VOPABA-353914 format. One line per 5 residues: their letters; for each residue x, y, z of N, C-alpha, C. Coordinates in pm, whole numbers. Layout:
% residues N
A> X/Y/Z/X/Y/Z/X/Y/Z | ...
This chain:
% residues 67
XXXXX> -11039/2741/-4710/-10952/2832/-4770/-10937/2806/-4919 | -10927/2909/-5001/-10909/2887/-5151/-10771/2908/-5181 | -10701/2827/-5242/-10575/2837/-5301/-10577/2856/-5445 | -10528/2964/-5492/-10526/2997/-5641/-10428/2908/-5721 | -10456/2875/-5835/-10378/2781/-5911/-10240/2808/-5919
XXXXX> -10211/2939/-5945/-10058/2984/-5949/-9987/2952/-5811 | -10064/2970/-5700/-10014/2958/-5563/-9986/2800/-5566 | -10084/2731/-5600/-10071/2570/-5586/-9953/2527/-5670 | -9942/2579/-5787/-9829/2535/-5876/-9700/2563/-5809 | -9682/2689/-5743/-9567/2731/-5685/-9535/2642/-5561
XXXXX> -9627/2606/-5479/-9613/2515/-5365/-9558/2379/-5409 | -9609/2330/-5524/-9566/2213/-5586/-9419/2213/-5644 | -9401/2327/-5723/-9259/2339/-5783/-9160/2355/-5671 | -9183/2425/-5562/-9093/2443/-5451/-9079/2334/-5347 | -9166/2232/-5371/-9171/2111/-5288/-9212/2146/-5147
XXXXX> -9286/2245/-5126/-9339/2300/-4985/-9441/2210/-4920 | -9430/2174/-4802/-9539/2109/-4732/-9635/2216/-4688 | -9596/2336/-4658/-9704/2436/-4622/-9691/2555/-4708 | -9797/2617/-4739/-9788/2753/-4821/-9771/2870/-4720 | -9634/2855/-4673/-9593/2977/-4586/-9450/3027/-4629
XXXXX> -9433/3155/-4625/-9309/3214/-4660/-9258/3300/-4545 | -9149/3259/-4500/-9088/3350/-4384/-9027/3467/-4444 | -9065/3597/-4373/-9025/3713/-4436/-8864/3730/-4401 | -8788/3780/-4502/-8653/3805/-4491/-8611/3940/-4421 | -8626/3950/-4288/-8619/4063/-4214/-8468/4069/-4175
XXXXX> -8395/4178/-4219/-8257/4199/-4198/-8204/4181/-4061 | -8266/4239/-3969/-8211/4244/-3837/-8249/4126/-3737 | -8352/4052/-3793/-8396/3938/-3699/-8383/3802/-3767 | -8378/3801/-3902/-8354/3670/-3964/-8212/3604/-3954 | -8200/3489/-3920/-8070/3443/-3913/-8061/3303/-3994
XXXXX> -7940/3264/-4030/-7927/3133/-4121/-8016/3025/-4023 | -7988/3023/-3898/-8065/2924/-3831/-8222/2929/-3842 | -8276/3036/-3838/-8419/3055/-3857/-8458/3004/-3991 | -8382/3053/-4095/-8422/3022/-4232/-8415/2877/-4249 | -8311/2801/-4193/-8309/2654/-4202/-8415/2578/-4133
XXXXX> -8455/2634/-4011/-8566/2579/-3934/-8688/2575/-4019 | -8728/2708/-4067/-8848/2719/-4141/-8839/2629/-4259 | -8734/2612/-4348/-8716/2526/-4456/-8737/2378/-4408 | -8672/2335/-4293/-8679/2198/-4248/-8823/2170/-4215 | -8900/2268/-4173/-9039/2251/-4124/-9147/2227/-4260
XXXXX> -9077/2271/-4365/-9166/2255/-4501/-9213/2383/-4557 | -9172/2484/-4501/-9210/2617/-4557/-9092/2681/-4645 | -9113/2799/-4686/-9007/2864/-4752/-8928/2957/-4667 | -8806/2928/-4634/-8717/3030/-4564/-8669/3130/-4645 | -8648/3253/-4610/-8589/3366/-4676/-8480/3425/-4608
XXXXX> -8365/3464/-4663/-8264/3534/-4602/-8246/3676/-4665 | -8246/3782/-4580/-8214/3911/-4634/-8080/3920/-4688 | -8062/3987/-4809/-7927/3965/-4866/-7859/4119/-4877 | -7880/4184/-4768/-7801/4311/-4757/-7668/4304/-4677 | -7573/4215/-4747/-7454/4197/-4682/-7352/4204/-4806
XXXXX> -7231/4198/-4761/-7118/4190/-4867/-7134/4050/-4929 | -7069/4032/-5035/-7079/3905/-5111/-7018/3796/-5016 | -6907/3827/-4944/-6845/3710/-4845/-6935/3690/-4747 | -7004/3803/-4675/-7088/3773/-4568/-7210/3676/-4622 | -7267/3716/-4721/-7397/3653/-4780/-7343/3511/-4807
XXXXX> -7232/3476/-4871/-7197/3346/-4910/-7169/3265/-4774 | -7125/3321/-4656/-7108/3260/-4539/-7233/3219/-4487 | -7335/3314/-4486/-7460/3276/-4427/-7547/3188/-4511 | -7523/3181/-4642/-7591/3081/-4725/-7531/2943/-4701 | -7407/2949/-4685/-7332/2814/-4653/-7387/2764/-4511
XXXXX> -7409/2846/-4414/-7464/2801/-4291/-7603/2738/-4308 | -7678/2817/-4398/-7821/2761/-4408/-7810/2630/-4490 | -7726/2618/-4595/-7711/2481/-4663/-7676/2371/-4586 | -7588/2408/-4481/-7541/2295/-4387/-7644/2252/-4301 | -7730/2342/-4258/-7836/2314/-4163/-7974/2250/-4226
XX> -7986/2260/-4353/-8113/2216/-4416/-8096/2075/-4438 | -8204/1993/-4406/-8185/1844/-4418/-8199/1817/-4574
């Protein structure tokens, strides 16, 4: 597998163990999924189509669950 230099730089800068990005799907992505993906060493993503209060609550849940 060929990894382009920009991709390799991004993996290093984000401190990822795996070059994987979890898609931020609004109806199926939960803070628990984002945290699990992040704890596994990939990049977890949370869809942001929420009110500011809802988004902050979800981000706090992710933050609490990530090692």
